[in-house]
C-alpha positions as CSV (number, residue, x, y, z in Angstrom):
1,M,64.1,-17.5,-30.4
2,Q,63.0,-15.5,-27.3
3,K,60.0,-16.6,-25.7
4,H,57.1,-14.1,-25.3
5,P,56.8,-12.7,-21.7
6,R,53.4,-14.4,-21.1
7,E,55.3,-17.3,-21.9
8,S,58.1,-17.4,-20.1
9,D,58.1,-19.8,-17.2
10,S,59.6,-17.3,-14.7
11,A,56.8,-14.5,-15.5
12,E,54.4,-14.1,-12.8
13,I,51.4,-12.0,-12.8
14,N,49.8,-11.0,-9.5
15,Q,46.2,-9.5,-10.2
16,Q,43.7,-9.1,-7.5
17,P,40.2,-8.8,-8.4
18,A,38.4,-5.5,-8.6
19,T,35.8,-5.0,-5.7
20,A,32.0,-4.4,-7.0
21,S,30.7,-3.7,-3.9
22,A,30.4,0.2,-4.9
23,F,29.0,-0.4,-8.0
24,Q,26.6,-2.7,-6.5
25,Q,25.3,-0.3,-4.2
26,E,25.1,2.4,-7.2
27,M,23.4,0.0,-9.2
28,A,20.5,-1.1,-6.4
29,F,20.4,2.7,-6.1
30,V,19.3,3.5,-9.8
31,S,17.0,0.4,-9.7
32,N,15.2,1.1,-6.6
33,P,11.9,2.7,-7.7
34,E,11.3,4.7,-4.3
35,Q,14.2,6.7,-5.4
36,A,13.3,7.0,-8.9
37,K,9.8,8.6,-7.6
38,R,12.1,11.0,-5.0
39,Y,14.7,12.0,-7.6
40,A,12.2,12.0,-10.7
41,G,13.6,14.8,-13.0
42,Q,16.7,15.2,-11.4
43,W,20.9,14.3,-11.9
44,V,22.0,12.6,-8.9
45,A,25.7,12.2,-8.1
46,L,26.3,8.8,-6.2
47,D,29.3,7.7,-4.2
48,G,28.2,3.9,-3.5
49,D,24.7,4.4,-2.3
50,Q,25.1,7.9,-1.0
51,V,24.0,10.8,-2.6
52,V,26.5,13.5,-2.5
53,A,24.6,15.9,-4.8
54,A,21.2,16.3,-6.6
55,G,19.7,18.6,-9.0
56,P,18.3,19.5,-12.3
57,R,21.6,20.3,-14.1
58,P,24.1,17.6,-14.7
59,K,27.6,20.3,-14.6
60,E,26.0,21.6,-11.5
61,V,25.1,18.2,-9.7
62,L,29.2,17.4,-10.5
63,A,30.6,20.7,-9.6
64,E,28.7,20.0,-6.3
65,A,30.0,16.7,-5.6
66,E,33.4,17.9,-6.2
67,T,33.5,20.9,-3.9
68,R,32.2,18.1,-1.1
69,G,35.6,15.9,-2.1
70,H,33.7,13.3,-4.5
71,N,36.1,13.5,-7.6
72,D,34.8,10.8,-9.5
73,P,31.3,10.3,-8.6
74,V,28.4,8.3,-10.8
75,L,26.0,10.6,-12.1
76,H,22.4,8.9,-13.0
77,Y,19.4,10.6,-14.3
78,F,16.1,10.0,-13.0
79,P,13.5,10.6,-15.9
80,L,10.2,12.1,-15.3
81,R,8.0,9.0,-15.7
82,D,6.0,6.3,-14.1
83,P,9.3,4.1,-12.3
84,D,6.9,1.2,-12.6
85,T,6.8,1.6,-16.2
86,M,9.6,-0.6,-18.0
87,F,11.4,1.5,-20.8
88,W,13.3,0.1,-23.8
89,G,15.6,2.1,-25.5
90,G,16.7,1.8,-29.1
91,W,16.0,2.1,-32.9
């Protein structure tokens, strides 16, 4: 009976942990009440903690980010509401 590749003694997997710094920067940015006030009612394209485009329409914001060389930005919408009020979604 053959061994499954995971069971093989000679199989070696070389995995590197993914860096989370860009994700952490983006989450810190979208969690910041000052940024929520500044960009209220707008879509923001982020690359780390850098705003690469912002505006009221997501397709236009994404297109602008791509023309600036950012092909995979994080797109986030800051709603028009008090950023100090916690919002809970659900049904």
